[in-house]
N, C-alpha and C positions, 0 to 999 in steps of 0.2 A: 614356629608352628606351621603346619600345612594350612593352606588357604581353606577357609570355611565355605564350602559351596555344595549345593544340592545337585544331584545328577538326575537329569530328566531323560531316562531311556524309555522309549516306547516299547510296548509289548510287540514282539515280532510276529509275523504271520503264523509261525509254528505254534504260537500259544494263544491264538485268538479265542479258542474255546474255553480258556481258563481265566478270562478277564474278570468276570463279574461274580463268581461264586466259589466258595472253598472247594478244595479237592475232595473233601469228605462228602460233599453233596453232589458230586458229578457221577455220571455213570462210569463204570469201570473202564470202558473202552472209548468213550466219547465218539461213538459211531452210530449211524442210523441203521436200523434193522433193514437189511437189503436182501434177505433170502439166502439160499445156499452159497452163492458167490461171496457174499459178505462174510458168512460164517467160515468159509474156507480161508479167506484172507486173515480173519482174526486168529484162526488156528495156526496159520503159518507165522503170524506175528508173535504169538506166544512161544514159539520155538526159537525165537531170536534172543538168546539169553545174554544179559549183561552181568558180568562178574564184577562185584564190588569188593575191594580189599580194604578192610577196616570196619569193625563193628562199633565204632564210636558214634557220637551224635551226627557227624557228617555223613557217614555211611548209612546210618539208620534213616535219616531224613530222606536221602536219595531213594532208599528202598521203599519207604512209605509212599513217596510220590509215584514211583514206578508201579507199585502195587495198585494204586488208584487209577492209573491211566492205562493199565492192561499190558505192561511190558514185563516179560519174564526176567528174573534176576536171581543172583545168589550172592550172599554176603559171607566173606571169609574173614574170621577174626582170629588173630594170633593166640590170644590168651584163652584160658578156660574160665575166667571169672569176668567175662564181658569186656575186659580191658579198661575197667573203670577205676577211678580214684576214690579215696575216702572222703573227699571234700565236697564243695558245693559248686554249682554252676550259676553264674549271674546271667539272667535273661532280661535284656532291655525291652522297651515297649514294642519295638519292631519285630524282635524275635518272637514275642508273645503273639503278635498279630499273625505271624507265619504259622505258629502252632495252632492258632484259631482256624486258619484255612485248612489245616490237616485234621481238625475235629477233635483234638485232645487237649485243648486249652483248659477245659473244666477240671480234668483230672490233675493237670499240672498245678493249677491254682489251689486245689484242695490240699496239695502236698507242699506248697511253697509259702514263703513269707514275702510280703511286699518289701522292696528296698526303698527306704525313704530318704536316708541321708548318708553322706560320707564326711567323716571328721578326720582332719589331717593334723598330726602332731610331729614334733621333733622327738628324738629318742629320750631326751631329758624331760619330756612332758609339757613342752610349751606349745599351745595350740597355734596352728598356722592358718587354717581355713576350714570352712564347713560348706558343703554343697547340699542343696535341697532338691530332691528328684520328684517330689510329689506333684509337680505340675504336668507330668507326662500324661496322666490319665485324661485330663481335660482336653488336651490337644490330640493325643494319639490313641485314645481309647483304653489304655492300660498303663498302670505304673509298672516299673521294673520289678523283678522278683528274684528271689534266691531259692534254689531247690537243691536237695541232695543229689549228687551225681548218680549214685546208685538208684535212687527212686526215679530220676528222669529216664535213665536208660531202661529200667524195668518197664516203665510206662510205654516207651517207644518200642521195645522189643515185643511187647504184647500185641502190637499192630503188625508184626512180621510173622507170616506162617512159619511154623517150626522147621519145615523141610527146606526153607529158603535161607536158613542161618546155620552156619557151621563154625563152632568154636574149636580152638586148638589147631588152627590151620596157619602155620607160619609159611608165608610165601617166600620162596628162595629164587624164583626165576620165572620167566615167561618166554614163549615163542609165538611169533605172529607171522602170518602170511596173508595172501590176498583173500583167503576164505574165512579165517578164524584166528582167535588168539587162544593159546593154551597156557594155563597158569599152573606152575609147578610148586608143590608144597614139600616141606622137609620130611613128611611121613611117606613120601612117594606117591601121593595122590595127585591126579591131574584133573583140572576142571576146564572145560571148553566154553567159549562164548564168542559172540560177534564183536563185543566191546569189553575192554577192561578199564575200570575206573579206580584210580588210586586215591582212596580217602584215608590213608594210613598215617596222617599226622606230620608233625614237624620233621621227624626222623624217618621219612617215608622210604620204604624199600622199593616201591614201584617207581618213585622218582629217581632213585639211584640207578635202577635197572634201565629206565628210560634214557637217562643221561649216558649210561654205558653203551646202549644200543646206538645212540645218536653219533657217537664218535666225533669226528671232525665237524659235524653239523651243529654240535652243541654251541650255543652262544658263549662268547668269551666270559661274559659276566656271570653266567651260571657255573663256570668252572671254578670260580674263586669262592672259597668258604671263609667267612670272616665272622666267626661266632663271638659276640661280645657280651652276651647276656646269659647268665646262669640263673635258672628258675628252680627253686626248691619248694615243693608243695607238701602239705600234710594235713592231718586232722587229729585233734587230741582224743584221748580216751574219754569215756563218759566221766564228767566232772561231778563227783558226789562227795559225801562226807569223808570217804576213805582216801581221797587224794590230797596231795599237798596244796592244791589250788582250791581255796575256799569258794564254793559256788555263790555265797552271799556277795563276794567281791565282784561278781559278774552279773549281778541282778539286773543291771541296766541292759544287758545283752539278752539274757535268757527269758525274761518275763515280759518283754515287749511283744505286741502282736505283729510287729513289723521288724525289719532288720536294718541296722546301721552298719555301714562299712567303716572300720577303724583302720587308718593308714598311719604308719610310723615311718618317718624319714630319717635315715642314718646321717650322722654328722661327720665322723672320722672315716667312715667306710661308705662308698657309694651304693647303698642298698635301700630298698623300700619294702616294708612289711605290710601285708594286707590281711585283715582278720574279719571274719564274718561268722555269726552263729549258724549252726546247721538247724534248719527248721525241724521242730518236733523232737529234737535231741539236745540234751545238755552237753554239747560238744562245740568246739571252735574249729572252723576250717581256716587254715592260714596259707599264705604264699609269700615267699621272700624272693625278690629279684635283685641280682647283683649286676651292675653295669660296668664292664671293664672300660676304662678310659680309651678313647679312640686311638690316641697316639701310642698306647702301651702294648697293643696287640697287632702283630702283622698278619696279613691275610695269607692263606696257603691254599694250594691246589688239593683236590681230593686225593690225588695220587701220592701226596707227601704226608709223612707222619707229623702230627702237631707237636710243637715244642713244649718245653717244661712249663711255660706260662700259658699254654693254651687252655681255653675253657672246655676242651674235649677230654682232658685227662680224667681218668675214672674217679679220682679222689676229690675232684673240685667241689662237689656238693657238700661233702662232709667237712672239708677244709673251711668252706665258707660259713657253714653253721657254727663251727667251733669258733671262728673269728667273731661272729656276731655275739655269741654267748660270752666269750672271754673279754673282748675289748669293751663291751658295754654292759658288763654285769651289774654295775651300780646305777647306771643312768637309763638303761633301755626300758622305758615304761610304756605298757600298753594302755593302762588306765590310770590317770593321775589320782583320781579319788580313791581307788582301791590299791594302788601301788602294785599292780600286776605287771610282772616283767616278761619280756620276750623269752628269756631263759626258762621261765616257768612254763610257758606255752610249749617250748621245744621239749622240755623234760617230760611233759604229759603226753607226748606223741610216741606211739610204738614205731620202731624202725621200719616194719613192713608197710606202714602207712605213709612213709616219706618217699617222695618221687622226685628225681632230678631230671631237668630238661635243659639242654643247651640250645638256646633259641637264637636264630640268626636275624630276626626282625627284618625280613627281606621279601622281595617279590621276585619270582623267577620269570625268565623270559620264555622258556620252553614249557608249554602246558600239555602238548600232545604230540604224538607221532604215530601214524598209521591208525590202528584200532585202540590205542592206549591213550588215556587222558587223565589228568590230575585234577583234584578238587580240594577245597579247604586248605588247611595248613600245609598240605603237600606242595602247593604252588604259591601260597602267600602266607607267610608266618608272621603273626602279630604277637606282641608282648601281652600276655593275659592280664586281666584286671578290670576291664571295662565292659566285658560281654561282647566286644566287637568280633572276636574270633568265631564264636558260634554264629553270630548274625551273618558274617560274610560267608561262612561255610554253608549255611542254609540257603543264602541267595545263590550260591553256586548250584546247589541241587535244584532250586526252582527254575534256574535258567537252563541247566543241562538236561534235565529229564524230558521236558516236552520237545526239545531239539533232537534228542535221541529218538523219541517216538516218530517225529516227523521224518527223520532220515531213514528209519526202518520201514515206515509205511510207504515212503516214496520209492523204495528199492525192493519191494517184496518179490517182484518178478525179475530181479537182477541178481546175479551172483558175482563173487570174486571182486575184481577191480572196479566193476560198476557200482556195487554196493559200497565199497571202500571210498569211492569218490563222494557219495552222498554223506557218508560219515565224516569225512574230512571237512566238508562244507559246514556241517553241524558244529563241529569242534571249532572251526574258525569263527562262526557266529557267537558261540559261547565265550570264547576268549575276548572277542571284540566287545561284547556286552559287559563283561565282568572286569576286564583288566584295569580300566581307569579308576573305577570305584575301589577295587582291591588295593591299587597302588596308593591312593589317598588314605585309605584306612591304615595301611602299613606305616605310612609317613606319620600320621597322627598318633598311632600307637607308640612309635619311636620317640616322637616329640614329647608325649606325655611322660614317658619313662625318663627322658632326659630332664624335663622340667622339674620332676620331683627329686632328682639327684644332683642337679647342677650346683646347688648352693651347699657347699661343704665348708667345714671349719668351725672354730669356736664362736665366731660372731653370728652364726645362723640364728641362735636363740633370740638375739636382740633385734632382729629385723621384723618388719611388718609382714603380715601374711603374703605368701608368694603366689598363691593360686586362687583366684576368684572362683567361687562356686559355679558361676555361669560357664566357665571354660569347660568343665567336665560335662555339663549338660549338653553343650554344643558338640563336644567330642562324641558323646554316646549316641547322639541322634543324627549325625551329619552324613553318614555314608550309606546311602540307600537309593534305589531307583525311584523314579517318579510314581510308578504304578503302586508301589508299596506305601508311599506317603498318602496317595489318594485313598487307598483302602483303609489305612490307619485313621485318617481324618473323616472316614465315612462319606467321601464325596463320590458322586456318580462318575464312572469312567467316561461317560459321554461328554463331560464338560470340556470346553475349549482349553487345551493345554497351555497355550500362550497366556491366557487369562490367569490360569492357576499359577504359572511360574511367576507372573508379576506379583500376585498376592503373596507368594512365598518370600520373594525378595523384600516386600514391604514388611513382612513379619520379622525378618532377620534384622 
């Protein structure tokens, strides 16, 4: 496991105006009224457009912050249905604190269920561990929550002006020079800006283009693709009396006011299945991760075609689901009391609600070049399941947005290479602030996945619980900067940081 340590990053000068109150309560430009000269500067600033690729949670959070601090932006989303999945999003206590700063926590909580526990089973129904998350509220102001992905994105998109969001825009390339970056889409449209931010997820097009542009400058580690995790997600149809799955058997899931995460660990196959009820709907969101053994999968360069055993082959998701259904048909139990099988869950899921992701569980070294920068899963891909991916992506946005504003404000009277120098400094500060935390989050995500799948074979049922509940609590709460911890614990930002750090170590 990655070492359990808190990260104490101070708010940098570019964000001094955002230390003590939520973005939703700040003035849109954070500037003093200074007459015609100030108005002219604000008008110039609003013409410095930031183009965001990706209308997911990562891109929307960045857009919301830029909206509040007075920076012009445009979000380009590839799909026409918001690019959302049919499942749920787990939001930990710190992610909820970040949404509180944005002013939409109330709406999210109205649509969400609190996440209270996680129960871990073997596929034959033997309990392994149970984690209790209800202590988060006392320490960090909120318990974790589960919310429908569709509902969450609808709430966030409502905060984005309609003219700043374009769906159906598949990015195929970009061109940048000293003055601007031009984003090219498959429909022939071109969008110009001073900065391009790639928030387009694990299979990021912007990252691929950035790496292609970098050529020989690309770090050697970023050239190697070693995808060892296949993730298949989905959500069942509405479970009512007309379905094969009796809703009475899932009464413990659907009738509770809170959500419990059910986790099933494979025995003969290295997989983990996660299941959560969708709030306000009689449906189950599920995710299955398959971890290819490290020794069985060679790494390959992006320029080479993956082999027949690669996790990138198009059929890998369906092959994996068929294997889970077939090999464990008699023993793969979701609920011991009700004898609900994983195969039942899969059978009750429409094919269009199934999504396959090949995840690399990795941290990239190159985050930016020129006017192009990456954020979220595009530069640090985590195995889903603990809500860390969303938290880390949100922290990227909270770090990057004010640094972008600082760079643009400090270069209003400068064009070309002069402005680019300010932007480069901002990107350097962003990576320096976020890299170590993201690295440790990726490592912990990988270790959690390996921990749940390392014990294979028929003897697994007879062993004692392998995963103490406290481990997951530490994992879920461990990777965040000091300013967010102080906010979550409702401590004044003026307190001596050394004293606070000592208190934190004592609590650990």
